[in-house]
C-alpha positions in Angstrom: 12.4 -12.3 6.0 13.3 -14.8 3.2 9.8 -16.5 3.1 7.9 -13.2 2.9 6.5 -12.5 -0.5 6.8 -8.7 -0.2 10.3 -8.9 1.2 11.3 -11.0 -1.8 9.8 -8.4 -4.1 11.7 -5.7 -2.5 14.9 -7.8 -2.8 14.2 -8.2 -6.6 13.7 -12.0 -6.3 10.1 -11.7 -7.5 9.1 -9.2 -10.2 6.9 -6.3 -9.4 5.4 -3.4 -11.4 7.0 -0.7 -9.2 5.3 2.7 -9.3 7.1 4.4 -6.4 10.2 3.7 -4.4 12.0 5.6 -1.7 14.7 4.6 0.8 12.1 3.1 3.1 8.9 2.7 1.0 8.0 0.5 -1.9 4.8 0.7 -4.0 3.7 -1.7 -6.8 0.6 -2.5 -8.8 -1.6 -5.3 -7.4 -1.7 -8.4 -9.6 -5.4 -8.8 -8.9 -6.7 -5.2 -9.1 -10.1 -4.4 -7.5 -10.2 -1.0 -9.1 -8.8 0.7 -12.2 -6.0 1.9 -9.9 -4.9 -0.6 -7.3 -1.4 -0.1 -5.9 0.1 -1.7 -2.7 2.3 0.6 -0.6 4.6 -1.1 1.9 7.6 -0.4 4.2 10.8 -1.9 3.0 11.4 -3.2 6.5 9.3 -6.2 7.5 6.5 -5.5 10.0 3.7 -8.0 10.1 0.8 -5.6 10.9 0.0 -1.9 11.0 -0.1 -2.2 14.8 3.4 -3.7 14.9 4.7 -0.9 12.5 3.1 1.8 14.7 4.7 0.4 17.8 8.1 -0.2 16.2 8.5 2.9 14.0 5.7 5.5 13.9 7.8 7.7 11.7 8.0 4.9 9.1 4.2 4.5 9.3 3.9 8.2 8.4 6.3 7.7 5.5 4.2 4.8 4.2 1.0 6.9 4.4 2.8 9.8 2.7 4.0 7.3 0.0 0.4 6.2 -0.5 -0.7 9.8 -1.1 2.3 10.3 -3.5 1.0 7.3 -5.5 -2.5 8.9 -5.5 -1.0 12.1 -6.9 1.1 10.3 -9.4 -1.8 8.2 -10.6 -4.0 11.3 -11.0 -6.5 10.3 -8.3 -6.1 13.6 -6.5 -4.5 17.0 -7.1 -1.8 18.7 -5.0 -4.4 20.0 -2.6 -5.8 16.6 -2.1 -9.1 17.5 -3.9 -11.5 15.5 -6.0 -11.9 12.9 -7.3 -10.3 10.9 -4.4 -9.0 7.5 -3.4 -9.5 4.8 -0.8 -6.6 3.8 1.4 -7.2 0.3 3.0 -5.1 -1.9 5.3 -6.2 -5.3 6.7 -4.8 -6.4 10.0 -5.1 -10.1 10.9 -6.8 -13.1 9.4 -10.4 -12.0 10.4 -9.8 -8.8 8.5 -8.6 -10.6 5.4 -4.8 -10.0 5.7 -3.3 -12.7 3.5 0.3 -11.4 3.3 1.8 -10.8 6.8 3.8 -7.8 5.8 1.9 -4.6 6.5 0.6 -3.1 3.3 -1.8 -0.3 2.3 -4.1 -0.6 -0.8 -4.5 2.6 -2.8 -7.7 2.2 -4.7 -9.2 4.6 -7.1 -10.3 5.4 -10.7 -13.9 4.7 -10.0 -16.6 5.6 -7.5 -16.0 3.5 -4.3 -19.2 2.4 -2.6 -19.6 1.4 1.0 -20.4 -1.2 1.9 -18.7 -2.8 -1.1 -21.1 -4.8 -3.1 
C-alpha cells in the first residue's frame, strides 16, 4: 500500500534502522523507544491487524512471532533456551487499543524490568 508508513519503509522509501530481515519479516528500531530495547517486527505483506493476518496467513503470523523471538535473542534479551531476563511482546489492534499504524506490528520491548500495569 503506497500510503502505509511501514510498507514505504519496507520498500526503502523511508529510512529505517533495520535489525532483522527475512523474505517475509522486517524488524526495525522504534523511533520513540519506550524501553532500552524497542524493536517493531512486521510482516512484509500488508495486513491491517493481527486478526486479519491470522485469518489470511497463519503461517506468516508464526514467522512474525519467530522473528520477534529472533530479535530478542539478537538483542540479548533472552538466551537460546528462552530464559531470563526476558522481553515483552505487544501488539495493538484497533483504535481503542492504541493502534496508530494500520499495518500489523509487534513491539519487542526489553532491557529493563517491565511492570504491569504500566505506570
